[in-house]
Backbone bond lengths (Angstrom), bond angles and torsions (degrees), N, CA, C in turn:
res aa  C-N    CA-C-N  psi(-1)  N-CA   C-N-CA  omega(-1)  CA-C   N-CA-C  phi
1 M - - - 1.465 - - 1.522 109.44 -
2 L 1.341 116.34 125.53 1.448 121.64 -179.03 1.528 110.88 -90.23
3 S 1.314 116.12 144.67 1.460 118.95 168.65 1.529 107.57 -72.67
4 L 1.329 117.05 165.07 1.454 119.43 178.27 1.526 111.40 -62.29
5 T 1.324 116.44 -35.56 1.461 120.25 177.14 1.518 110.93 -63.49
6 E 1.329 116.38 -45.29 1.463 120.69 178.97 1.525 111.40 -65.11
7 L 1.339 115.99 -38.14 1.461 120.33 178.62 1.520 110.64 -61.65
8 F 1.333 116.72 -46.23 1.461 119.81 -179.81 1.522 110.71 -62.00
9 D 1.314 116.64 -47.68 1.469 120.25 -178.27 1.523 111.59 -59.89
10 A 1.329 116.65 -36.68 1.464 120.84 -175.15 1.520 113.24 -79.11
11 T 1.329 117.95 -28.14 1.465 119.95 -170.23 1.529 115.14 -113.98
12 A 1.320 118.70 -25.80 1.469 120.84 -176.36 1.531 113.00 -56.33
13 P 1.358 120.32 -34.25 1.466 119.27 179.07 1.526 114.13 -67.57
14 S 1.329 118.14 -3.87 1.464 121.91 178.81 1.526 111.98 -107.83
15 I 1.334 117.07 11.13 1.460 121.99 -174.99 1.530 109.33 -116.12
16 V 1.329 116.53 134.04 1.457 121.46 -177.92 1.522 110.27 -119.94
17 A 1.305 115.35 160.58 1.464 122.87 170.55 1.521 107.68 -116.16
18 F 1.321 117.39 134.95 1.459 121.69 174.90 1.526 108.44 -89.09
19 I 1.313 116.16 132.10 1.465 121.22 -171.98 1.524 111.81 -128.05
20 L 1.328 115.08 157.14 1.461 122.55 165.44 1.522 108.00 -84.14
21 K 1.325 116.94 130.37 1.459 119.90 177.33 1.522 112.06 -84.30
22 N 1.331 116.38 -16.29 1.453 120.76 -177.10 1.519 110.08 -118.35
23 K 1.317 115.73 142.86 1.454 121.17 179.00 1.517 109.55 -137.96
24 I 1.322 115.95 140.17 1.460 120.89 174.00 1.522 107.58 -94.14
25 L 1.326 116.46 119.37 1.458 121.28 -173.61 1.522 110.64 -130.29
26 P 1.321 116.91 153.42 1.466 119.43 171.53 1.527 110.34 -61.99
27 A 1.305 116.04 154.72 1.463 120.15 -179.82 1.523 111.00 -57.54
28 N 1.319 115.56 140.87 1.468 123.87 176.38 1.526 113.44 67.22
29 Q 1.339 118.26 16.37 1.462 120.34 176.32 1.529 108.88 -111.16
30 P 1.322 117.45 108.75 1.465 119.30 -179.39 1.525 110.92 -71.63
31 P 1.328 117.75 148.79 1.470 119.94 177.84 1.522 110.57 -71.41
32 L 1.335 116.51 138.97 1.464 120.70 177.38 1.516 111.37 -80.94
33 F 1.327 115.58 -41.02 1.465 120.97 -178.08 1.520 107.36 -167.89
34 P 1.329 118.44 148.96 1.469 119.54 177.62 1.526 111.88 -61.06
35 T 1.320 116.20 148.92 1.458 121.22 174.07 1.519 109.59 -65.00
36 I 1.336 117.04 130.56 1.459 121.88 179.36 1.526 109.06 -96.07
37 L 1.325 115.99 125.61 1.467 122.57 -178.06 1.516 112.57 -89.82
38 G 1.319 117.58 -33.36 1.458 121.43 -176.58 1.510 110.61 177.82
39 T 1.312 115.26 -177.69 1.466 123.32 -176.35 1.528 109.39 -116.40
40 G 1.319 116.45 157.39 1.464 121.88 173.88 1.509 109.55 -152.97
41 F 1.335 116.35 171.65 1.467 119.99 179.51 1.524 109.82 -147.45
42 F 1.334 115.30 146.79 1.461 121.11 -177.78 1.535 110.76 -69.26
43 V 1.343 114.86 131.61 1.466 121.07 175.95 1.520 110.80 -119.55
44 H 1.324 117.38 1.49 1.460 121.84 177.03 1.516 108.17 -151.49
45 E 1.330 115.99 144.39 1.460 120.60 -175.13 1.529 113.21 -64.90
46 D 1.325 117.67 -18.29 1.458 121.03 -178.70 1.523 112.65 -97.31
47 G 1.317 115.92 35.35 1.452 120.87 167.89 1.509 116.88 86.87
48 L 1.344 118.71 11.48 1.462 120.39 178.36 1.528 109.70 -81.68
49 V 1.337 115.64 126.79 1.462 122.97 -177.28 1.523 109.37 -115.44
50 A 1.320 116.71 136.17 1.460 122.04 172.24 1.523 109.21 -95.71
51 T 1.316 115.82 140.53 1.456 122.33 175.10 1.524 106.87 -153.68
52 N 1.315 117.21 -167.68 1.460 120.15 176.55 1.530 111.06 -87.61
53 R 1.305 116.15 148.22 1.460 120.56 176.46 1.528 110.97 -60.14
54 H 1.339 116.30 -37.24 1.463 117.89 -177.84 1.528 112.27 -69.21
55 V 1.340 117.71 -17.15 1.468 120.70 174.71 1.525 109.85 -75.23
56 I 1.325 117.41 -48.84 1.472 119.09 -176.47 1.525 111.65 -72.81
57 E 1.328 117.51 -19.90 1.467 118.92 175.65 1.524 111.49 -65.00
58 L 1.327 116.96 -19.10 1.466 120.79 176.14 1.525 111.80 -72.08
59 F 1.338 116.96 -26.34 1.461 120.03 -173.96 1.531 112.09 -58.32
60 D 1.331 116.32 -41.16 1.465 119.80 -177.79 1.521 112.40 -67.61
61 K 1.325 117.23 -16.21 1.457 121.22 -177.81 1.530 112.71 -95.55
62 I 1.338 116.62 -4.21 1.462 120.65 -175.50 1.526 109.68 -92.86
63 P 1.334 118.44 122.62 1.478 120.28 -179.14 1.522 111.43 -69.77
64 N 1.320 114.91 151.86 1.450 120.49 174.00 1.525 109.98 -73.07
65 N 1.321 115.27 163.21 1.461 120.33 175.79 1.525 108.91 -59.16
66 P 1.341 119.22 124.03 1.471 120.70 -175.71 1.526 113.57 -66.85
67 K 1.329 117.44 -16.96 1.464 120.47 -178.89 1.524 111.95 -94.97
68 T 1.327 117.83 -40.66 1.464 120.85 -173.76 1.521 113.53 -107.37
69 G 1.327 117.60 -19.19 1.453 120.41 -176.62 1.508 114.08 81.09
70 E 1.343 117.77 0.11 1.457 120.79 -179.40 1.524 110.76 -70.88
71 A 1.324 115.61 156.27 1.459 121.04 177.63 1.518 110.10 -56.75
72 G 1.317 116.46 144.30 1.458 121.39 -176.79 1.504 114.44 -89.32
73 F 1.329 118.07 12.42 1.457 121.33 -178.87 1.525 109.58 -140.07
74 A 1.318 114.99 159.76 1.461 121.90 179.51 1.521 107.40 -161.21
75 A 1.319 116.67 -167.54 1.462 121.68 176.02 1.518 108.66 -130.94
76 I 1.323 115.97 152.80 1.458 120.20 173.14 1.519 108.81 -119.69
77 L 1.313 114.61 144.95 1.460 122.46 -179.63 1.519 107.49 -126.59
78 F 1.322 116.22 127.08 1.457 121.59 -179.09 1.522 108.87 -103.26
79 L 1.330 116.27 121.93 1.457 121.68 -172.65 1.520 110.95 -116.71
80 P 1.331 117.47 128.15 1.473 120.28 -179.71 1.511 111.54 -68.50
81 G 1.320 114.81 158.37 1.441 120.28 -178.07 1.518 113.45 -88.19
82 T 1.300 114.34 177.29 1.466 123.92 176.15 1.526 106.71 -131.94
83 P 1.327 118.11 174.11 1.468 118.21 175.76 1.521 113.19 -56.87
84 Q 1.352 116.98 -24.85 1.457 120.50 -178.66 1.530 113.11 -97.50
85 R 1.325 118.29 -11.79 1.461 120.74 -172.46 1.524 110.31 -139.71
86 S 1.321 116.61 139.25 1.457 120.78 175.91 1.525 109.94 -76.30
87 W 1.328 116.06 167.74 1.455 120.81 174.40 1.524 108.84 -60.48
88 Q 1.316 116.11 147.83 1.454 120.54 -170.04 1.524 110.60 -140.13
89 M 1.331 115.89 144.33 1.451 121.52 175.42 1.519 108.59 -125.00
90 L 1.338 116.47 128.57 1.452 121.62 -178.14 1.522 110.52 -117.98
91 R 1.324 116.20 144.31 1.452 121.20 170.89 1.517 108.37 -95.91
92 L 1.323 116.42 128.10 1.462 122.76 -178.77 1.519 109.02 -114.80
93 E 1.323 116.27 130.03 1.458 120.40 -179.76 1.531 110.49 -80.84
94 V 1.315 115.43 152.83 1.461 122.35 -179.56 1.521 109.14 -91.92
95 K 1.339 116.53 130.35 1.461 121.98 178.00 1.524 111.43 -93.49
96 S 1.337 117.61 -45.71 1.458 121.43 -178.76 1.517 109.03 -159.37
97 W 1.322 115.25 165.98 1.460 119.47 179.55 1.525 109.70 -157.24
98 G 1.326 115.77 158.16 1.459 121.50 177.66 1.513 109.89 -169.59
99 G 1.325 115.81 157.36 1.460 120.88 -178.10 1.507 112.35 -121.52
100 L 1.309 115.97 159.36 1.451 122.24 175.75 1.529 108.17 -68.67
101 S 1.327 116.67 117.35 1.465 120.36 -174.49 1.520 113.11 -104.64
102 G 1.322 117.47 -16.12 1.450 120.17 -179.04 1.516 111.17 -146.12
103 F 1.329 115.45 157.06 1.470 119.48 -177.77 1.523 108.18 -159.33
104 T 1.325 115.81 133.79 1.464 120.56 176.33 1.514 109.60 -132.35
105 S 1.320 115.87 151.36 1.457 122.18 178.08 1.522 108.61 -130.10
106 S 1.315 116.06 144.72 1.462 120.74 -179.50 1.524 111.86 -78.90
107 D 1.318 117.57 -5.90 1.463 121.63 -178.47 1.531 108.27 -138.52
108 D 1.319 117.08 -178.63 1.457 120.27 176.39 1.526 109.67 -57.45
109 W 1.330 115.18 140.26 1.471 120.47 -175.74 1.513 108.94 -121.82
110 Y 1.352 116.38 134.39 1.459 121.19 -175.38 1.524 113.32 -119.89
111 G 1.315 116.93 7.60 1.453 120.17 175.71 1.515 111.24 -97.47
112 E 1.351 116.65 -161.93 1.455 120.88 177.01 1.528 109.37 -60.97
113 S 1.326 117.35 143.57 1.467 119.97 -179.69 1.529 110.73 -58.52
114 V 1.327 116.62 -39.06 1.462 122.35 170.39 1.526 106.91 -131.12
115 P 1.325 119.09 111.12 1.472 120.90 -178.04 1.531 111.61 -52.83
116 D 1.317 115.33 140.91 1.464 122.66 -174.76 1.529 109.80 -79.69
117 I 1.331 115.26 74.28 1.466 121.76 -175.46 1.519 109.55 -124.40
118 G 1.318 116.42 133.83 1.453 122.61 173.60 1.516 109.98 -136.22
119 F 1.334 116.20 160.57 1.464 121.15 179.73 1.519 110.35 -131.18
120 V 1.321 114.88 143.59 1.460 122.00 178.58 1.521 107.79 -131.45
121 Q 1.349 116.57 128.54 1.456 119.08 172.09 1.522 107.88 -96.16
122 L 1.330 115.44 119.53 1.462 121.46 176.92 1.520 110.04 -93.42
123 R 1.315 115.64 156.10 1.470 120.18 -178.50 1.529 110.08 -81.47
124 V 1.314 114.14 70.86 1.456 121.40 178.23 1.521 107.81 -159.70
125 R 1.310 116.31 149.72 1.458 121.46 173.92 1.529 108.58 -136.26
126 G 1.316 115.81 169.58 1.464 118.79 179.98 1.510 113.41 73.72
127 V 1.339 116.83 31.94 1.454 120.76 177.55 1.533 108.97 -95.94
128 R 1.328 115.74 171.86 1.464 120.30 -179.65 1.527 109.11 -102.74
129 P 1.339 117.71 108.44 1.467 119.06 179.88 1.522 111.39 -77.44
130 L 1.314 115.91 154.63 1.456 121.41 174.11 1.525 109.33 -85.42
131 K 1.323 115.74 154.46 1.456 121.26 -177.56 1.529 110.02 -94.80
132 L 1.330 115.30 132.57 1.460 122.12 -179.47 1.522 110.68 -95.86
133 A 1.321 116.02 131.47 1.467 121.33 179.84 1.530 109.84 -73.97
134 T 1.329 116.45 136.33 1.464 121.14 -179.56 1.530 112.72 -138.34
135 E 1.316 118.26 -9.09 1.464 119.87 -175.09 1.526 110.77 -72.19
136 D 1.324 115.36 158.58 1.467 120.22 -179.78 1.528 110.93 -57.98
137 S 1.315 115.77 141.34 1.471 124.10 172.58 1.523 113.27 60.59
138 Y 1.339 116.92 31.55 1.472 118.88 177.83 1.524 111.91 -75.29
139 L 1.347 117.44 -14.71 1.463 121.85 176.66 1.519 109.17 -112.42
140 R 1.335 116.45 125.33 1.464 121.15 -179.70 1.529 108.72 -136.44
141 I 1.296 116.48 139.12 1.460 120.77 178.06 1.528 109.67 -61.41
142 G 1.310 116.16 129.71 1.457 121.19 179.61 1.508 114.93 95.41
143 M 1.346 118.05 -9.38 1.461 119.04 -179.82 1.524 110.06 -70.73
144 N 1.313 116.09 146.45 1.461 121.67 178.40 1.522 110.12 -74.09
145 V 1.325 115.36 137.20 1.460 120.97 176.90 1.521 108.56 -137.80
146 A 1.318 115.02 162.58 1.463 121.52 175.87 1.522 108.02 -139.53
147 T 1.310 116.23 152.86 1.456 121.07 177.55 1.523 109.33 -133.28
148 I 1.328 115.60 147.86 1.461 121.55 -179.16 1.516 108.00 -129.21
149 G 1.323 116.68 126.23 1.458 120.21 -179.42 1.517 110.76 -177.26
150 Y 1.328 114.89 -157.62 1.463 121.10 -174.16 1.524 111.11 -123.24
151 P 1.358 118.17 69.37 1.460 120.12 177.02 1.524 111.42 -61.56
152 M 1.325 115.89 138.22 1.476 123.44 -177.19 1.521 112.39 65.21
153 G 1.331 116.87 18.22 1.456 120.91 173.82 1.508 113.99 61.80
154 D 1.329 115.92 -132.97 1.460 120.83 -176.84 1.521 113.37 -84.43
155 L 1.350 118.37 -7.67 1.469 120.34 -177.64 1.529 112.87 -56.44
156 P 1.348 120.63 -49.34 1.470 118.69 -179.61 1.524 113.32 -66.11
157 L 1.349 116.88 -18.88 1.460 119.50 -179.48 1.522 111.89 -78.85
158 T 1.334 115.88 -21.46 1.470 120.27 -174.69 1.527 111.86 -127.02
159 V 1.326 116.51 24.03 1.459 120.69 -171.78 1.528 113.13 -63.55
160 M 1.319 117.80 -21.55 1.461 120.96 -179.21 1.518 113.05 -97.80
161 G 1.340 115.01 17.62 1.451 118.94 177.01 1.508 114.65 84.10
162 R 1.303 116.58 8.83 1.457 122.28 176.17 1.521 106.87 -154.50
163 L 1.336 117.93 171.78 1.455 120.46 176.61 1.522 108.49 -74.70
164 N 1.348 115.45 107.72 1.464 120.66 -175.50 1.524 113.11 -92.57
165 Q 1.339 117.02 -34.59 1.456 120.79 -179.26 1.522 108.30 -163.31
166 V 1.330 116.77 162.95 1.461 119.41 -174.20 1.529 113.78 -132.29
167 T 1.307 118.22 -2.86 1.463 118.70 -178.82 1.525 110.50 -73.96
168 P 1.332 117.09 153.23 1.465 119.03 171.70 1.520 110.70 -66.48
169 F 1.328 115.85 165.38 1.456 121.80 -176.33 1.526 110.99 -97.42
170 L 1.318 115.10 135.55 1.460 122.13 174.75 1.521 108.67 -98.33
171 R 1.335 116.89 127.73 1.465 122.05 175.93 1.531 108.15 -135.42
172 H 1.334 116.61 155.73 1.463 117.91 -178.00 1.524 110.64 -142.72
173 G 1.327 115.27 158.24 1.462 122.78 -179.80 1.511 109.46 -169.29
174 V 1.324 116.43 -145.99 1.464 120.90 179.65 1.524 108.86 -135.02
175 V 1.324 114.77 160.72 1.459 120.65 169.83 1.525 107.27 -71.89
176 S 1.325 116.96 123.12 1.461 121.66 -175.68 1.525 112.31 -89.18
177 S 1.327 116.85 -35.59 1.461 121.16 -179.57 1.511 109.01 -161.33
178 V 1.323 116.77 162.38 1.462 122.18 173.04 1.524 107.92 -128.37
179 F 1.341 115.60 151.46 1.463 121.03 -177.34 1.531 109.93 -97.30
180 P 1.344 119.80 132.57 1.471 126.10 -7.58 1.527 112.04 -89.13
181 F 1.342 116.34 -13.04 1.468 123.96 179.14 1.521 106.10 -167.07
182 P 1.345 119.26 172.08 1.469 119.29 -179.73 1.523 112.02 -54.87
183 T 1.330 115.22 121.96 1.453 122.29 -178.10 1.523 108.75 -151.56
184 K 1.323 117.22 169.28 1.463 119.85 -175.16 1.524 111.86 -62.42
185 L 1.324 117.00 -43.28 1.462 121.43 -178.83 1.526 108.76 -132.20
186 P 1.338 117.49 87.77 1.471 121.25 -177.75 1.529 112.64 -60.25
187 H 1.320 115.95 155.71 1.462 122.37 -179.44 1.526 112.00 -84.21
188 G 1.298 116.84 -4.42 1.457 124.20 179.87 1.511 107.86 164.75
189 F 1.327 117.32 179.62 1.460 118.99 179.25 1.520 110.05 -162.00
190 T 1.324 115.64 169.77 1.457 121.19 175.54 1.519 109.59 -122.13
191 I 1.322 115.49 154.24 1.460 122.17 176.70 1.524 108.58 -131.39
192 D 1.326 116.16 159.00 1.467 119.66 -179.53 1.526 111.30 -96.00
193 I 1.330 115.95 47.95 1.460 123.42 174.56 1.523 106.42 -123.14
194 M 1.324 117.69 127.23 1.458 120.67 -173.96 1.524 111.58 -67.10
195 Q 1.319 115.15 130.68 1.457 121.88 172.94 1.523 108.49 -84.17
196 Q 1.331 116.95 127.03 1.456 121.99 -179.21 1.519 108.87 -135.63
197 G 1.331 115.93 155.14 1.449 120.11 179.80 1.516 111.65 -50.11
198 G 1.331 116.94 130.96 1.465 121.69 -176.49 1.509 112.60 101.80
199 S 1.353 118.06 -29.88 1.461 120.21 179.91 1.520 111.95 -85.76
200 S 1.344 117.45 -7.09 1.465 120.01 176.02 1.524 109.87 -56.11
201 G 1.323 116.77 130.69 1.457 121.43 -178.81 1.511 114.50 90.97
202 S 1.334 117.63 2.56 1.470 120.20 179.67 1.525 110.67 -71.20
203 P 1.332 118.38 136.00 1.462 120.18 175.79 1.520 110.79 -71.84
204 I 1.330 115.42 148.55 1.463 122.85 176.68 1.522 107.02 -114.89
205 F 1.327 117.07 127.60 1.458 122.56 -172.12 1.524 112.11 -112.01
206 D 1.334 115.07 150.17 1.459 119.59 165.98 1.520 108.51 -90.49
207 G 1.320 117.40 -173.88 1.463 121.00 -175.33 1.505 114.86 -69.71
208 D 1.341 117.03 -13.80 1.467 121.01 179.44 1.519 112.37 -99.56
209 G 1.321 117.16 3.61 1.455 120.04 179.02 1.511 114.46 86.54
210 M 1.331 118.34 8.67 1.451 121.57 175.48 1.528 109.13 -80.44
211 V 1.333 116.97 143.23 1.457 121.18 176.92 1.526 108.22 -82.06
212 V 1.326 115.77 110.56 1.467 120.30 179.63 1.523 111.18 -93.88
213 G 1.343 117.65 -8.04 1.455 119.57 179.18 1.512 111.74 177.12
214 M 1.322 114.10 -172.73 1.461 121.91 -177.84 1.525 109.38 -141.99
215 M 1.334 116.26 134.74 1.463 121.81 176.21 1.523 109.64 -58.01
216 A 1.342 116.83 137.53 1.452 119.29 -178.13 1.523 113.07 -131.25
217 S 1.336 117.53 -54.26 1.462 119.42 -175.72 1.517 109.40 -156.14
218 S 1.325 115.31 176.07 1.457 120.86 -178.18 1.515 109.71 -123.42
219 I 1.316 116.33 149.73 1.461 120.92 170.20 1.524 107.35 -82.18
220 I 1.324 115.97 119.43 1.458 122.52 -174.62 1.528 110.01 -93.54
221 D 1.311 115.57 136.13 1.470 122.67 174.29 1.524 107.83 -100.91
222 W 1.333 116.69 117.55 1.465 121.26 -178.37 1.521 109.59 -94.24
223 N 1.318 116.38 116.48 1.457 122.04 -178.59 1.530 110.75 -98.67
224 L 1.325 115.95 128.34 1.454 121.66 179.48 1.526 109.82 -80.92
225 V 1.340 116.15 128.59 1.463 121.95 -177.07 1.527 109.09 -123.12
226 Q 1.334 116.29 137.00 1.460 122.50 175.83 1.528 109.23 -107.54
227 D 1.336 116.55 130.53 1.456 121.27 178.55 1.523 108.72 -133.20
228 S 1.341 116.91 135.42 1.457 120.73 -175.87 1.521 112.43 -63.82
229 R 1.324 117.28 -28.73 1.465 120.37 -179.00 1.532 112.13 -97.81
230 L 1.326 116.07 -42.05 1.458 119.84 -174.59 1.521 113.24 -90.40
231 G 1.324 116.00 -14.63 1.453 119.02 -179.25 1.521 111.79 85.48
232 E 1.308 116.25 -148.25 1.462 122.06 -175.90 1.524 110.05 -100.96
233 F 1.324 116.15 130.74 1.460 119.89 177.38 1.520 108.95 -153.01
234 Q 1.319 115.36 167.84 1.464 121.30 -177.47 1.522 110.82 -111.48
235 I 1.333 115.70 142.28 1.455 122.04 177.07 1.528 108.43 -116.74
236 P 1.337 117.68 125.74 1.470 119.38 178.43 1.519 111.68 -75.04
237 Q 1.314 116.24 138.40 1.460 121.24 177.10 1.521 108.79 -129.00
238 N 1.329 115.03 126.78 1.452 120.03 179.23 1.525 110.22 -66.80
239 T 1.324 117.07 155.36 1.459 121.70 179.74 1.523 109.77 -129.27
240 N 1.313 115.52 172.12 1.458 120.86 178.18 1.524 112.48 -87.05
241 I 1.323 116.84 8.05 1.460 119.83 176.14 1.522 107.40 -98.94
242 S 1.318 116.49 104.37 1.460 121.99 -176.36 1.520 110.35 -111.90
243 I 1.323 115.58 138.68 1.465 122.28 -178.69 1.522 109.07 -90.78
244 A 1.328 115.74 138.06 1.460 121.34 -177.25 1.523 111.09 -128.98
245 V 1.330 115.01 150.39 1.460 122.27 173.44 1.525 107.93 -86.46
246 A 1.315 117.25 133.17 1.465 121.73 -177.00 1.528 111.55 -72.37
247 G 1.344 115.81 147.05 1.457 121.94 -175.43 1.517 114.39 -60.14
248 H 1.338 118.32 -40.81 1.468 119.49 -177.06 1.523 111.23 -68.68
249 I 1.338 117.05 -27.27 1.462 120.05 176.71 1.534 109.89 -71.86
250 I 1.340 116.79 -39.04 1.464 120.46 175.71 1.524 109.90 -61.40
251 K 1.345 116.96 -42.12 1.468 121.06 -179.71 1.525 110.71 -62.31
252 L 1.323 118.16 -42.82 1.461 120.65 176.73 1.522 110.35 -60.63
253 A 1.330 116.82 -42.08 1.458 120.66 -179.80 1.529 111.46 -65.96
254 V 1.339 117.28 -39.17 1.464 121.28 176.81 1.520 110.17 -59.36
255 D 1.330 116.42 -49.85 1.464 120.62 -177.86 1.525 111.69 -60.58
256 E 1.331 116.87 -43.65 1.456 120.25 -179.92 1.524 111.27 -68.19
257 S 1.331 117.04 -37.27 1.458 120.44 179.11 1.523 111.09 -63.72
258 L 1.338 117.06 -42.73 1.465 120.60 -179.41 1.524 111.68 -67.77
259 K 1.333 117.44 -31.86 1.461 120.24 175.93 1.520 111.27 -67.28
260 A 1.320 115.20 -44.90 1.465 120.16 -176.53 1.523 112.75 -77.85
261 H 1.335 116.53 -31.92 1.467 120.76 -175.11 1.526 109.54 -136.24
262 P 1.331 118.09 79.09 1.473 120.14 177.62 1.520 111.10 -57.22
263 L 1.334 115.84 144.84 1.455 120.39 -176.42 1.526 111.01 -73.86
264 D 1.322 115.66 131.21 1.461 122.85 177.22 1.518 108.28 -96.94
265 L 1.327 116.76 115.54 1.465 121.41 -176.15 1.524 112.78 -103.46
266 T 1.309 117.50 14.63 1.460 121.27 -179.24 1.529 110.85 -59.15
267 G 1.322 115.95 122.24 1.455 121.04 175.88 1.507 115.40 71.24
268 I 1.319 118.04 15.28 1.464 121.04 -177.28 1.529 110.26 -98.48
269 S 1.318 116.69 129.24 1.460 122.40 -178.48 1.521 111.08 -82.24
270 S 1.316 115.57 156.92 1.463 120.65 175.03 1.518 109.47 -79.08
271 L 1.319 115.30 161.80 1.463 119.53 177.42 1.516 110.41 -61.22
272 Q 1.314 117.01 -39.29 1.453 120.58 179.66 1.532 110.78 -62.06
273 E 1.329 116.73 -40.78 1.467 119.88 178.52 1.523 111.27 -65.21
274 L 1.317 116.53 -40.01 1.461 119.41 178.80 1.528 111.30 -65.69
275 R 1.321 115.53 -38.39 1.465 118.37 178.84 1.526 110.95 -66.35
276 E 1.322 116.67 -37.08 1.460 120.02 -178.51 1.525 112.06 -71.08
277 Q 1.327 117.33 -19.56 1.458 120.04 176.70 1.527 111.38 -70.93
278 H 1.322 116.55 -15.95 1.465 122.11 -179.31 1.525 108.72 -128.53
279 P 1.337 116.91 70.85 1.464 120.12 -174.08 1.517 114.61 -65.98
280 D 1.316 117.18 -23.82 1.468 120.54 179.15 1.524 108.19 -118.44
281 P 1.349 117.78 91.23 1.464 120.02 -176.09 1.521 113.85 -59.01
282 H 1.334 117.82 -23.71 1.461 119.30 -179.53 1.526 111.24 -67.82
283 K 1.355 116.31 -27.33 1.456 119.56 -177.47 1.524 112.49 -104.52
284 S 1.310 117.47 -27.31 1.462 120.23 -176.52 1.516 109.65 -148.04
285 T 1.312 116.99 98.59 1.463 121.26 -177.80 1.510 112.51 -93.45
286 G 1.328 117.50 -11.78 1.451 119.36 -173.41 1.515 112.00 83.21
287 L 1.315 118.50 -3.79 1.458 122.06 178.80 1.521 108.60 -91.36
288 T 1.336 115.46 101.57 1.455 120.67 177.29 1.522 108.22 -132.90
289 W 1.304 116.75 152.29 1.467 120.63 176.87 1.524 108.13 -154.28
290 D 1.297 114.16 163.49 1.446 120.31 -177.80 1.515 110.50 -105.14
291 S 1.297 116.82 151.76 1.465 121.16 176.37 1.525 108.19 -120.67
292 W 1.309 114.74 135.74 1.457 119.88 175.89 1.519 107.83 -96.44
293 K 1.296 117.78 121.29 1.461 121.28 -179.03 1.530 110.56 -85.65
294 V 1.324 115.61 138.67 1.464 120.34 176.80 1.526 109.47 -126.64
């Protein structure tokens, strides 16, 4: 059983944030940090990342850089230091992406009609993938879980008006329910950790560091409001009941994705090579982005 500190140290280097490389800013205002779209985590040593389908659906809507034509999105990876090396942050380019578009079950199904799973191949190899839980009864109501990701995107990183910190956030809670009831391999589950923009695609861990699921969506509470001028309307309020994709379903999707779309590693550098390109992280982290002035 890992402590939360040990869990973070062991798994955070396998978690990425998807970012916008371009920002529209007022004149003379430097960017504090790229906009974070969502979270993902490595599921294969050759740069395959799992995230939510609704995260990668944003990619097609992001314009390319108007000057260079390059893609307007990428991923960042935060790597802990060693006695010989400072902490380091790298920008990783996206090679390809795709989402789970269909799903069938041989029996009655009580989860999402199509699980909210997407995959992104980053231009890196030699990374450390996280392990997905698949054994019977790995999900139990009341078990302690933790999640690591970027809730609220870049806002908590720059809340003091400057870049204050860059690590992903560790949060913990319990499994609140499983779909449709306690069973060997649930069709999905809920946790009592609030799902917020940016945390989509965050891995959910058990006490041994196994990925038992992935953050997907939140159950919204709609509050009815009366206004003398605007009349009656509803305001959505987020809740602490968050829906998650089960780990064994992610593993099935990974296996099927690799069968249908083998990873192309042509011209792709290893993580070690990318790190060596930036020997002094204080001066060159590889984290660069463009700002569009208006």
